[in-house]
C-alpha positions as CSV (number, residue, x, y, z in Angstrom):
1,M,0.2,0.0,-0.3
2,V,1.2,3.6,-0.8
3,Q,1.9,5.7,2.4
4,N,3.2,8.6,0.9
5,P,1.4,10.8,-1.3
6,I,1.9,11.0,-5.4
7,L,2.8,14.7,-6.1
8,L,1.2,15.7,-9.1
9,V,3.0,18.8,-10.5
10,G,0.5,21.0,-12.3
11,G,-2.3,19.1,-10.4
12,S,-4.5,22.1,-10.0
13,G,-5.0,22.2,-13.9
14,T,-7.3,20.6,-16.4
15,V,-5.0,17.5,-16.8
16,G,-4.5,17.2,-13.3
17,R,-7.8,17.3,-11.9
18,W,-8.8,14.3,-14.4
19,V,-6.0,12.6,-12.9
20,A,-6.7,13.0,-9.5
21,Q,-10.2,11.8,-10.0
22,L,-9.6,8.8,-11.8
23,L,-6.9,8.0,-8.9
24,Y,-9.3,8.5,-6.3
25,D,-11.6,6.6,-8.1
26,A,-9.5,3.6,-8.5
27,H,-7.7,4.0,-4.8
28,P,-9.5,6.1,-3.0
29,E,-6.7,5.7,-0.5
30,V,-3.8,6.9,-1.8
31,P,-3.2,10.5,-0.7
32,L,-2.5,12.5,-3.4
33,L,-0.6,16.6,-3.3
34,L,-1.9,18.7,-6.1
35,G,0.7,21.2,-6.5
36,G,0.6,24.3,-8.7
37,R,2.2,27.8,-8.5
38,D,-1.0,29.2,-7.5
39,L,-1.5,28.1,-3.8
40,A,-5.6,29.2,-3.7
41,K,-6.1,27.2,-7.1
42,A,-4.3,24.5,-5.8
43,Q,-6.2,24.2,-3.0
44,E,-9.7,24.9,-4.7
45,A,-8.5,21.4,-6.3
46,G,-7.7,20.0,-3.7
47,A,-10.8,20.4,-1.6
48,T,-13.2,18.3,-4.3
49,L,-11.6,14.9,-3.2
50,P,-11.2,13.8,0.2
51,S,-7.7,12.0,-0.6
52,A,-6.4,15.6,-2.1
53,E,-4.2,18.3,-0.5
54,G,-3.7,21.4,-2.5
55,I,0.1,22.8,-2.1
56,A,2.2,25.7,-3.7
57,L,5.1,24.9,-5.4
58,A,8.6,26.1,-6.1
59,L,10.2,24.7,-9.0
60,A,13.0,26.8,-8.9
61,A,13.9,24.9,-5.6
62,E,15.8,21.9,-4.8
63,D,12.4,20.1,-3.0
64,L,10.3,21.7,-4.9
65,G,9.0,23.7,-1.9
66,V,7.5,20.6,-0.3
67,G,10.8,20.4,2.1
68,Q,11.1,17.1,3.8
69,R,7.9,15.8,3.2
70,Q,8.0,12.5,1.8
71,V,6.6,11.5,-1.8
72,S,5.7,8.1,-3.3
73,A,6.2,9.3,-7.0
74,V,6.3,12.7,-9.0
75,V,4.1,13.6,-12.2
76,V,4.7,16.4,-14.3
77,L,1.7,17.3,-16.3
78,F,3.4,20.2,-17.9
79,T,6.6,20.6,-19.1
80,D,9.2,21.3,-16.7
81,H,12.4,23.2,-18.3
82,R,14.1,23.3,-15.1
83,L,14.0,19.2,-14.9
84,A,13.8,20.2,-11.3
85,A,10.8,17.6,-10.5
86,L,13.5,14.6,-12.2
87,R,15.9,15.5,-10.0
88,F,13.8,15.8,-7.2
89,A,12.6,12.0,-7.9
90,Q,15.9,11.2,-8.4
91,A,17.2,12.3,-5.2
92,R,14.6,10.4,-3.4
93,G,14.6,7.1,-5.2
94,I,10.9,7.2,-6.3
95,P,9.4,7.4,-9.9
96,H,9.2,10.2,-12.2
97,V,6.6,10.7,-15.3
98,S,6.8,13.7,-17.7
99,I,3.9,13.9,-20.5
100,S,5.0,17.3,-22.3
101,A,8.0,17.4,-23.5
102,G,8.5,17.2,-27.3
103,I,10.6,14.6,-29.2
104,F,13.0,17.4,-30.1
105,E,13.1,18.2,-25.9
106,M,14.1,14.4,-24.9
107,G,17.4,15.1,-24.3
108,P,18.1,16.9,-21.4
109,E,15.5,14.2,-19.6
110,V,17.9,11.3,-21.3
111,A,21.1,12.5,-20.0
112,T,19.6,13.7,-16.6
113,Y,18.8,10.0,-16.7
114,M,22.1,9.2,-17.6
115,H,23.8,10.3,-14.9
116,Q,21.9,8.5,-12.1
117,P,20.5,4.9,-14.1
118,Q,20.0,3.3,-11.4
119,A,18.1,6.0,-9.0
120,S,14.7,5.9,-10.4
121,P,12.5,4.9,-12.9
122,V,12.1,7.5,-15.5
123,V,9.3,7.3,-17.7
124,L,9.2,9.7,-21.0
125,G,5.3,9.9,-21.3
126,T,4.7,12.3,-24.3
127,E,3.0,9.6,-26.4
128,W,-0.3,10.6,-28.2
129,L,-2.8,11.1,-25.0
130,V,-0.1,8.6,-23.0
131,G,-0.2,5.3,-24.6
132,A,-3.7,6.0,-25.9
133,T,-2.1,5.1,-29.5
134,T,0.4,3.0,-28.6
135,V,-0.9,0.5,-26.4
136,P,-3.7,-0.3,-29.0
137,T,-1.7,-0.4,-31.7
138,L,0.7,-3.2,-30.5
139,Q,-2.8,-4.8,-29.8
140,F,-3.3,-4.7,-33.2
141,T,-0.3,-5.6,-34.9
142,Q,-0.7,-9.2,-32.9
143,A,-2.5,-10.2,-36.0
144,F,0.5,-9.6,-38.3
145,G,3.6,-11.2,-39.0
146,Q,5.0,-8.4,-40.6
147,V,4.3,-5.0,-40.3
148,H,5.1,-3.0,-43.6
149,A,3.6,0.6,-42.6
150,I,2.0,2.0,-39.7
151,T,-0.2,5.6,-40.1
152,I,-1.7,7.1,-36.6
153,G,-4.3,9.8,-37.6
154,A,-5.3,11.8,-34.6
155,L,-8.4,14.5,-35.0
156,L,-8.4,16.8,-32.1
157,D,-11.7,18.9,-31.8
158,E,-11.4,22.2,-31.8
159,Q,-13.8,22.8,-29.0
160,D,-11.9,19.9,-26.8
161,V,-11.1,21.8,-23.6
162,T,-7.1,21.7,-22.4
163,G,-5.6,24.3,-20.3
164,P,-2.8,27.0,-20.6
165,A,-0.1,24.8,-19.9
166,G,-1.5,22.3,-23.0
167,Y,-1.9,25.2,-25.0
168,E,1.8,26.4,-24.3
169,D,3.1,23.2,-25.0
170,F,1.3,23.1,-28.4
171,E,2.4,26.6,-29.8
172,R,6.0,25.9,-27.9
173,Q,6.2,22.9,-30.3
174,T,5.0,24.0,-33.3
175,K,6.9,26.8,-33.2
176,T,10.3,25.4,-31.8
177,M,9.8,22.2,-34.2
178,P,8.8,23.1,-37.9
179,A,10.5,19.0,-38.7
180,A,8.4,16.7,-38.1
181,L,10.4,13.0,-37.5
182,V,9.0,10.2,-39.7
183,R,10.5,6.8,-40.7
184,R,10.5,6.1,-44.2
185,D,11.8,2.8,-46.2
186,G,13.9,1.9,-43.2
187,A,15.1,5.2,-42.3
188,F,14.5,8.2,-39.7
189,A,13.8,11.8,-41.5
190,W,12.6,14.7,-41.4
191,Q,9.3,16.7,-42.9
192,V,9.1,20.2,-43.5
193,G,7.1,22.4,-44.9
194,D,4.7,21.3,-48.1
195,E,6.3,17.7,-47.0
196,A,4.6,17.3,-43.9
197,K,1.2,18.4,-45.3
198,S,-0.8,15.4,-45.2
199,S,-4.8,13.7,-44.6
200,F,-6.4,10.8,-43.1
201,R,-9.7,9.8,-42.9
202,A,-12.0,10.5,-39.9
203,V,-13.9,8.0,-38.3
204,D,-17.2,9.0,-40.4
205,G,-15.0,9.0,-43.6
206,T,-14.2,12.8,-43.9
207,D,-10.9,13.4,-45.3
208,Q,-8.9,15.7,-42.7
209,Q,-6.5,18.0,-43.6
210,A,-3.6,17.2,-40.9
211,D,0.2,17.3,-40.7
212,S,3.1,15.2,-39.7
213,F,4.1,15.7,-36.3
214,S,6.7,14.5,-33.5
215,F,5.3,12.3,-30.5
216,Y,7.5,9.6,-28.9
217,D,5.2,7.3,-30.6
218,V,7.1,7.3,-33.9
219,L,10.3,6.2,-32.0
220,G,8.1,3.7,-30.4
221,L,6.0,2.0,-32.7
222,A,9.4,1.9,-35.5
223,T,11.3,0.2,-32.6
224,A,8.7,-2.0,-31.2
225,T,7.6,-3.5,-34.5
226,G,10.5,-3.1,-36.8
227,A,7.9,-1.5,-39.6
228,P,10.0,0.4,-42.1
229,N,7.2,2.9,-42.6
230,V,5.7,4.6,-39.2
231,Q,4.1,8.5,-39.5
232,F,1.7,10.4,-36.7
233,K,-0.5,12.9,-38.4
234,L,-2.5,15.7,-36.4
235,A,-5.4,17.6,-37.0
236,F,-7.5,20.2,-35.6
237,G,-10.8,20.6,-36.6
238,V,-14.9,19.0,-36.3
239,S,-14.3,15.0,-35.0
240,S,-16.7,12.7,-36.8
241,S,-19.2,12.8,-33.8
242,R,-19.9,16.5,-33.9
243,R,-20.4,16.4,-37.7
244,Q,-23.7,14.0,-36.7
245,G,-25.1,16.8,-34.4
246,E,-23.6,14.9,-31.5
247,P,-21.2,16.3,-28.9
248,M,-17.6,16.6,-29.2
249,S,-15.4,13.5,-29.2
250,T,-11.5,12.8,-29.8
251,E,-10.2,9.7,-32.3
252,I,-7.4,8.1,-32.9
253,L,-6.6,6.4,-36.4
254,I,-4.6,3.6,-36.6
255,D,-3.8,2.1,-40.3
256,L,-1.7,-1.0,-40.5
257,A,-0.6,-3.0,-43.4
258,G,2.0,-5.9,-43.7
259,E,1.6,-10.0,-43.9
260,D,-0.6,-12.0,-41.5
261,H,1.5,-14.9,-40.0
262,A,0.7,-16.7,-43.0
263,G,2.6,-14.1,-45.2
264,Q,-0.5,-13.3,-46.9
265,P,-1.0,-9.3,-47.6
266,L,-2.9,-7.8,-44.6
267,R,-4.5,-4.2,-43.9
268,T,-6.6,-3.3,-40.4
269,R,-8.0,-0.1,-39.7
270,H,-8.6,0.8,-36.1
271,A,-10.1,3.8,-33.9
272,V,-10.0,4.6,-30.4
273,V,-12.5,7.3,-29.5
274,H,-13.7,8.8,-26.3
275,P,-16.8,10.8,-26.4
276,Q,-15.5,13.5,-23.5
277,G,-12.6,14.2,-25.6
278,Q,-8.5,14.3,-25.0
279,M,-8.1,14.4,-21.2
280,P,-9.9,11.1,-20.1
281,L,-7.4,9.2,-22.3
282,T,-4.7,11.2,-20.8
283,A,-5.2,10.7,-17.2
284,L,-5.7,7.5,-17.8
285,G,-2.5,6.4,-19.0
286,V,-1.2,8.4,-15.9
287,V,-3.2,6.7,-13.8
288,L,-2.3,3.3,-14.7
289,L,1.3,4.3,-15.2
290,L,1.4,5.4,-11.7
291,E,-0.4,2.1,-10.9
292,R,2.3,0.0,-12.4
293,L,5.3,2.4,-11.2
294,L,4.0,1.6,-7.6
295,G,2.7,-1.8,-7.8
296,L,-0.6,-0.8,-6.9
297,D,-1.8,-3.2,-9.5
298,G,-1.0,-6.2,-7.6
299,Q,2.1,-6.5,-9.1
300,P,6.3,-5.7,-7.9
301,A,7.2,-2.2,-8.1
302,V,8.9,-1.0,-11.6
303,P,12.5,-0.7,-10.9
304,A,14.7,1.9,-12.0
305,G,15.4,2.7,-15.6
306,L,14.2,4.5,-18.5
307,Y,10.9,3.4,-20.1
308,F,8.1,4.7,-22.8
309,P,4.7,4.1,-21.3
310,Y,3.9,1.4,-23.9
311,Q,6.7,-0.9,-22.1
312,L,4.9,-0.4,-18.7
313,L,1.6,-0.6,-19.9
314,E,-0.4,-4.3,-20.8
315,P,-2.6,-3.9,-23.0
316,H,-5.8,-5.9,-21.8
317,A,-6.0,-4.3,-18.9
318,Y,-5.4,-0.9,-20.5
319,L,-8.4,-1.4,-22.7
320,T,-10.5,-3.1,-20.3
321,R,-10.1,0.3,-17.9
322,L,-10.2,2.2,-21.5
323,R,-13.9,0.7,-21.9
324,Q,-15.0,1.2,-18.4
325,I,-14.2,5.0,-18.6
326,G,-16.1,5.3,-21.6
327,G,-13.5,5.2,-24.5
328,Q,-14.4,2.7,-27.4
329,V,-11.9,0.7,-30.0
330,L,-14.0,0.5,-33.3
331,T,-13.0,-2.5,-36.0
332,L,-13.1,-0.6,-39.4
333,E,-11.5,-2.7,-41.7
334,V,-9.8,-5.8,-41.6
335,S,-9.0,-7.0,-45.4
336,P,-6.3,-8.0,-47.8
337,E,-3.7,-5.3,-49.0
């Protein structure tokens, strides 16, 4: 049982409140610290849950402003440019999860980990919606003997809610990272300008204008599957559900092509959808990571190491919990290529 609280850095924000609520729903006995720069806002968020407490953080301080208070894990829900929370976690030997750094920003985190690789488990969590793409994709690849191409299309509805930190992350990444990493014919390459412009079919079949984007999904899926062609496309617009007169949703399209276990051509197309948008899926990924890292799922806690989310999240358990919180996995196509 976890005795010390889990510290959510940015816990008073939109994502933080979702994470805290799902953690409380699954583990009401686990104490939570919802940390933010604004004490009043943090205390307001903490007051909504019996197991939570809102506190003010000082990310420029070595102790993050918590002093000698013990915590069991640290989750960073916005980009910590100082990496103060990571060094804090290493100094105390506790798990660290971050979910906002872009692929071009992974160097500082990796370098910090490399200097103390035995200190604690460190999760580079900036897969799209923290595993909502990679975990289902790796489950779907089980039908293939060889995967030739993975194409991910993520549609974020323009009405989907995110907090100020989320908008700041998107703005920073789109301005700082004009090139997008893809895997093409077995080689990693950067797409720029018009080359990065693309489209994909949404759940309802509508062509959606999109841009190639670099999340950790590209690195992880290419390495895990050996697929020579991997691309992630991100679109902002009207989701399929809203085009049908229903509330907005978030959707992830997963197109796979290759050969089945008998060597015959195979193509599949699936979708992961949630009617409440991106936040429930993001929160679910964080909660399941914390359960795995701390052994809240009944399995031994995760040892020190550097991990992507899909390396820790078991597909069957993930998809079960996804459905429990209202998510759907749709099979749109299974056919010879």
